[in-house]
N, C-alpha and C positions, 0 to 999 in steps of 0.2 A: 598668317606668317609662316614661313618655312620652319618646320619643326627643328631642323638643325640649328638655325639661327636663334630660335627661342631657347634652345638648350644652352647655347653659348652665352646668351644674355643672362640666363639664370646663374650660370657659373660666374659671370662678371659681378653680379650682385653679391654672391656669396663671398667672392674674393675681396670685394670692396668692404664688406662687413668685417672681415678679418683684419684688413689694413686699418680701418677706422678704429678697431678695438686696440690694436698695437699702439697706434698714435695716442688714443685716449688714455691708455694706462702708462704712457711715457716709456714704452719698451722699445722704441725705435732705435735708441742708442745701444741697447743691449743686443738687439738682433738686427743689425743694419742689412746684412746680406740676405737674411730671410725676408725682411721687409721689401728689399729690392726685387727678390724673386717673386713675391706676391704681387708687386706692382706690375711686373712684366706679364705675369699670368692674367691679371685683371685686364690689362690693356689689350692683350692678344684675344681674350674672350670678347671684349667689346668690339674690336675691329672685325673679328670673325662673325659676330652677330649682326653687324651692319652691312657686310659685304655678301654678295651672292657667291656660292661655292663654285659657280661656273664662270665667274667673271675673271678677266686677266688680272685685275687688281688683287683678287684673292690668291691667285697663283703666285704672284710676286711677294705677297705678304707671307705666304707659306715658306717660300724660299728664304726670305730674310729672317723669319721668326725662328727657324730651326737652330741656326748657329747661335743666335742671341740667347735663346732659351737655355742652350747647353752651357754657355759662359756663366749665366746667372745661377744655374743649377750647381755648377762646380763651386762657385762662391758660397752658396748656401750650405752645401755639404761640408766644405772646408770650415765654415764657421761653426757648424754643429760639432764637428770633430774637435775643434779647438775648445769649445765650451765644455764638452764632456771630459777632455783631458787637460783642463785648465791647470791642474796641479802636477801634471806630468809632461814637462817640456820635451823630454827625450822621445817619448811615444808620439807626442804631437808633431814634432819635426819630421821623424821618420815616416809617420803616417801621411803627412802632407806631401812629401816628395814621392812617396810610393804611389799616391793617388795621381799625381801629375804624370809620372813615368808610365804607370799602368794604363792611363787613359790614352796617352800618345801611342804606346805600343799597340793597344787594341785598335785604334783608328788606322794606324799604318798597316797592320795585318789584315784588317777587314777590307781596306781599299786595295791592297795587293791581291787578295783573293777575288774581289769583284773585278779587278782588271783582267785577271786570267780567264774568268768565266763569263765576262760580259757579253761575248758573242752568242752565248746560249740563252741570254736573258730576253724575255719578251716585254721588258719595261719600256715605256714610251720614250723616255729620255735617259741617256746614260749619265748626264750630269745630275739629274734629279735622283737617280739610283745611288750615285756616290754620296749625295747629300743625306739621303735616308740612312745609308749604311753608317756614315760617320756619326749621325745623331744617335743611332741605336747603339753604336760602340761606346759612346760617351755614357749613355744611360746605364748600360749593363756593367760598365766599369765602376760607376759610382754606386751601383747596387752592392758591390763588394764592401765599399766603405760604410754604406748604410747598415749592412748586415753586421759589420764589426761594431758599430755604435750600439745597435740593438742588443748584441751579445753582451757587451760590457755593461750596459744599463741593467740587463736582466741578471747578471752574475755578480757584479761587484757593488758593494754599498758605498757609492761615491758621495752621497749626501749633497746632491746638487739642488739648486732652487727648483721649486715646483714648476715655474714657467719654463725652465730648461727641459724638464722631463716632458711636459705637455707639448712643447714645440718640437722636441725630438721625435716624439711618438707620432704626432699628426703629420709632420713633414715627411717622415719615413713612410707612413701609410700612403700619402699622396704620391710620393715618388715611386714607391713600389707598385702602385696601381698603374702608373704610366708605363713602367717597365713590363708589367704583365700584358698590358694592351699591345705594346710594341712586339713582344714575343709572340703573341697570338697572331698579329698581322704578319709577322715574318714567317711563321709556320704555315699560314694560309696563302702566302705569296701575294698579299694584297697591300695596297697603299693604306687602306682603312676599311673597317667593317662597321657599318652603322650601328648594329645591335651592340657590339662591344664598346663603341664610342659612347653610346647613350648610357650603358651600364656604368662605365667609368665616370661619366659626368655626374650621374646621380650620387655615386660614392664620393666624388670630390666635393660636391655641394654639402653633403652631410658632414664630411670631415672639416671643411672650412668653417661652417657654422658652429660645430662642436668645439673646434679650436678657439674660436672667438669667445664663446660662452665660458670656457674653462680657464682662460687666462685671468690672472689676478694682478692687482696693483702690488708692486714691490715696495716695501718700506723697511727702513733700518730697524733691525731687532737687536736687543741686548744679547751679548754673548752668554749662552747658557751651557751648562755642563751636559755633555752627551755621553751616552753609554753604548758600548758595542759588545757583541759576543766574541768569544775566542775564535769562532769560525770566521766572522767578519774581519777580525784583525789579521788572521792568516791570509785571507784573500787580498787585503790591502797591502800586506807585506809582499805578496807575489807581484802585484802590480808595481810597487815601488822598486822591486828588484829588476823587473823588466825595464822600467824607466831608466834606471841607472845604467844598465847594460847598453840600451839604445843610445843614451846620452853620450857614453864614452865612444860608441861607434861613430856618431856624428862628428865628434870633436877630432877624430883621427884624420 
C-alpha cells in the first residue's frame, strides 16, 4: 500500500477512537462542535486513505475539504472559547465577534495580495492558489484565538472541568501542529512536503489517542467548599473587571 494512504488510514483509526470515546462517555452534548470537527477529520482521513493522490477524485476532494474543514474548525474554536469563558459573557461575546471579523479581514487581505502578485506565481492553478491562501488565512487567524485560550488557561484559575482542560489542550496542540505545517509549506513555497506531513501525522495520532485515554466520565458532584489564595482572587477580579468593561461596550 502507498505509505501516504497508510498514514491517512492510521489517522482515521486514531480519530475514530477519540470519537468513540467521546460518545462512550456521553460527552457529545458537551462538546458538539469538537465532535463534529473530529468526525470531519476522520472522514477526510478515510477518503484520503482510499483514494490515490494522483486521481482526479482526490483533487476534487482536496478542493472541497479545505473550506469545509475551515468551517468546522471555526466552530470548534468558538466552542472552546465559550467553554473557557462560560462565566464571562462580555469577554465571550467580544471574543467571538473579534474572531469572525479578524478571520474575514485576514482572508480579504490575503486574497488581495495574491491578486496583485499572482502573475509572478508559478502555481499551477490560480483558483487553487486562492483556495490555499484562504485556508491558511483562516488557520492563522484562529491561532490567535487558540493562543488567547492557552494564555488564559495558564494564567487564570478558572476551575473548569477536567475534560474541558484536556480537550482544550489537545485540540490546541492538534490545531497548532496544522498551523505549523502550513507555515512551513508557505515558507518553502510548496503545496505539501511529505516529511513534514508524516511528522505531523505521527503527532496527530499520538494526540488523538492520548486525548481519548485521558477523557473521563462526568458525574454530578456535591458542592464542596473551595479555597483560593489571595493571588488567585486578584487574578479573577481582573478577569471580572475586564468582563464588565467589555459587556458594557457590547451593550452600547
